[in-house]
N, C-alpha and C positions, 0 to 999 in steps of 0.2 A: 504494499499499499504506499502511496506517496507521502501520507501523513507520518508514517513511521520514519521515512527518510528525512522529512523536515525535522522531526524530533531528534534523530541521531545527529543531524548536521548542527542543530542548536547546541546539543550536548558537547560535541567535539569542538565547536567554536569557543565555548567557555573553557574547555580544557587547555586551549592554546595560551591563555593568559594566566600564567602561574602566579605572577605577582598579585594580580587582582584576586586570585583564589586565596592566597594567604591573608591579604587585607580583608577579605570578606569574613574569614574565620576570626581575625582580630577584632573587627568591628562588632560581630555578634557577641564575643566574649566581653568586650569593654562595656557594651550597652547593658548586658546582664549584670555585670559587676557594679556599674554605677547605680542601677536601680536597687541592687542588693544592699549597697552601702547606705543609700538614702533611707530605705525601710528598716535597716538595722539600727540606724540612729533614731528613727521614729519609735521603734519598739523599745529601745533602751534596755532596761533590765527585765522587762516583761517577756514572758514566754508566749503569750497569746493575747489577742484583742478581739473581744466578742466571739470567742471560739475559733478564731483564725490564728494559727500558729505561724511563727516566722518561717518555718520550714515549708508550710503550705504556700506562703507568699513567694518564697524562693522558687519553689516548684512551678508556680504560675509564670514567673518571669522567664525561667529557663525554657519551659515548653512553649510559651507564647512567642517570645522573641526568637527562639530557635525555629518555630514554625513560620514565623514572619520572614525569616531568611530563606526558608524553603519555598514559601508561597510566592514565587516570582510571577509578577504580571507586568507586561510591558504596556503601560498606559498610553504610550505615544506611538504604538505600532501602526494603527490606522491613521491617526492624525499626521504622522510623518509621510505616509504614502499619499495622503490627500494633498498635503502641502507641496510635495515635490512632483506631483503628477503621476507617479508610478501606479496609483490606484487604477488608472485606466487600463494599463496592461494586466494588472492582477485580476481584474474582473473578466478578462478575456480568456484566462487560463482555465483548463478543464478540471480545476480543483476548487473547492470551497475556500474562500479567504478566511472564513470563520474557523473552518477545520484546521487551516494552516496556523492560525493564531493560537489555537488550543495546543496543537502539536508542538510548536516551537516553545510555548510557555512550559509545557510538560517536560520537554527536553532540558530546559534550564532548571526547572524545579528538581528534577531527578539528580542533576549534577550538584545542585546546592544541598540536597539531602545527604549525598555521599560525602562531599568534600567541604561543606560548611557546617551543617547541623551536627553530624556525628562527631567531628573533632571538637567543635565548640561544646557539645553536650558532655563529652568525656572530661574536658578541662574544667568546665563549670561544676560538674559533680564532684570532682576531686577537691576543688577549692571551696565550694559553698555547700555541697550536699544537696540531696533531692529526696523527696518522698518516693518510695517505691510504688508501683501501680497497685491498686487495691486488690487485684487478682489478675490472673492470666486472661480471663474473659474480658475484664475491664480494659486491659491493654489492647486487646483485639478491637473492642468497640471504640476505644480511643482512636485507633488508626482509621477505622471506618468513618467516625465523626470528623476526623481531621481532613479526610478526603472530601467529605461533604462541605466542610468549611472552606476548603480551597475552591470548590465549585461556586459557593456564595461569593467569595472574593472575586473570582474571575468574571462572574456575570455582572457584578457591580462595575468592574473595570470596563467591561464590554459596553454597558450603557453609557458610561462616562465618555468613552471613545467615540460613540455615535454623535456626540455634540460637535465633533470636528466637521460634520457636514454643514453646520450652520455658523460655526465660529472659526476664525483663522488660527487663533491661539487658544488652546485648551488648558494651558498651564495652571491657570487660576482654579478651574473646576477640578483638575486632578489634585491640586493642593488641598482644596476643601474636602474632597473625598478622603484623602489620606489623613486629615485631621480627625474626621469622623471615625474612621477605622481605628486609628491609634487610641483615641479616647474611649470609644464606646465598645471596643472589642475586648477589653480587659488586658491588653498587652502593656499599656502604660500605667493604668490605674485598675487594680483588681476590682471587679464589679461587686465583691463582697463589701467594699468600703463606700459604695455609693449610697445616697439617701434612699429610703424605701420607695418613695414616689418615683424617683428617677430609675432605680434598678427595675421596677415593675414595667416601665415604659421600654427601657433598653432590652429587657428580656424578650420582648416581642418584635424587636427590630432585627434586621438581618445581621447587624454588626456583632452582636453577642454570640451568634452562631459560628463565627469564623474561628475564634481562638478559645473563648471562655467555655463553651459547651464541651469541646474535647478535654479541656483541663478538668472540668467538674467530673466527667466520666472517669478520667485517669485516677483521680483522687477518691473515687467511690462515693461521691456526694449525692448521686442520683440512684433512685431505685430502677428496676427493670422497666417499669411503666413510664417513669419519667424519661429514661433514656430513649425509649421508643417515641415518646412525644417530642422530645427535643430534636431527634433525628428527622422526624416527620416535618417539624418546623423548618429545618435546614433544606429539605427536599422541596417544600412548598415555596420557599424563598428563591431557590434556584430556578424553579419553573416560572414563577411570576416575573422575576427580574429578567430572565432570558427572553420571555415573551415581549416584555417592554423593549428590550434591546432589538429584537427582531422587527418589531413594529417601526422603531426609529431607523433601522437599517433599510427597510423597504421604502420608507418616505425619503430618507437621505439620498439614496441612489437616484431617485427621480429628480432631485434638485442639485445633483452633483455639479460643481463647477471646478474644473481642474485649474490649480494655481500655477503649475509649472510643468516640467517634463518635456 
């Protein structure tokens, strides 16, 4: 299949830049360490706050920031092609541009999983420690939920990229999207510490499905019924957001104006 070839090409391209590979590992470790130091200071001599231990918070950062490194999405893939005019050629190819976007993103994600997440995870566990998974079954369900979380993040990026059909520069929209993801997904601020009224709203947003749901499953905080419900929410968001993206895609192609090429 051509999409497998696109994924392999993307993986190999990342492999060519070894310095970037080492900097990616360092960036992930430094970010985890900074958040760990901040919350270590906030906790002080206390072992837990409202039932949330420092080890749980550390686990949240290690997993969330680690997954963030793996969950690669190229927010400017389509905008760049519209901007330089190559979108016209892409639309004539006998392959789906959306399929190619997914394949290349997955190729990059697989590379980052092996060469960013795993080394950063090992170093972080040695330095800071991490809660073990609640059980083997929870570890498997964590992986399933993480894959669904990636699907949610990718569809959000897909919708954001569609704005390039109407805007010349999508940098501001991508930035706003990244702020929402960082704040409301639990990677920057664990959702345990948000006010009840806000956490109730965030729980039903697509953002908490990206990182926080997999972390909750990993820690064994959810019952089997709650896990099924949370995963269903992830699937529903993937379908809804992808449908919105497809609608924008159909409308955008009709008013496409090539800027260059």
